[in-house]
N, C-alpha and C positions, 0 to 999 in steps of 0.2 A: 821444582817447576815454578814458573812465574805465572801470575794471574793473566798476563797478556797472551799466554800460550793456549789458554782454554778456548773452547768453542761454545756456541749457543747451547744452552741446556745443561752444561757441565755444572756439577756441584763440587765445591772444594772447601777445605778448611785453611784459614790463614795460619801460616807457620811463623812468618817473620816479616817485618816491614823495615826496609833499608832506605831511609831518606832523611832529609834534614828535619829539624824539629818543627818548622813552620808547616810543612806538608804533613808530617805525622800528626800534628794537632788538628789539621783539617780532616784527615782520615778519621781520627778519633771522634770528631764531632758528628760524623755520619755513622758511627758504630763499627768502623773498619778497624778492628783490633785483633791481636793475636788470639787464636782459638775460635773466632767467629766462623760460622758456615755461610758461604755465599753461593748464589746461583747466577750464572751468566744468562741474562735475559735477552740481550741483543748485542750485535757487533755491527758497526756501521760498514757500509760497502767499501769505503776507503780505508777501513780498519784504523781510523784515527781515534775513535772513542768506543767505549763499551758501556753497556748498561748492566749493572749488577743489582741483585736483590739481596739485602741483608737486613735481618730482623724486621721483615714485612715492609721495608722501605726500599724504593728503587733510587739508585744513584748512578749518574753518568760520570765516568772519569776518563781522562785521556789515556791513550795506550802507553805513552811514555811514563805516566804515573803508575800504571798497572804493572810495568816492568820492575818496579821497586818493591812489589808485594810477592813474597814467596808463599806458595800454597801447596797443599797435598790434594790431588784430584781424588774425590770420593767415588763418583760415578756420573754417568750421563742420565739426566732426568728424562723420564718417559713423557713425551709430548703427544 
């Protein structure tokens, strides 16, 4: 499953990142690495960006970037 397929409140674990080294380094600088747990905080109405929470930090990434991150959906967060 890809990060871009998740909905607000979903919690997932990053399984793999499939992108070039420049984008991978950018992800790493935010703590977006294999094995990290992430929570989907918001999805824009146009579904062009998503806000994720990782290690108590919120990061917004483009949906086309989120398509490069493979995750395992853990569960839906109780809101």
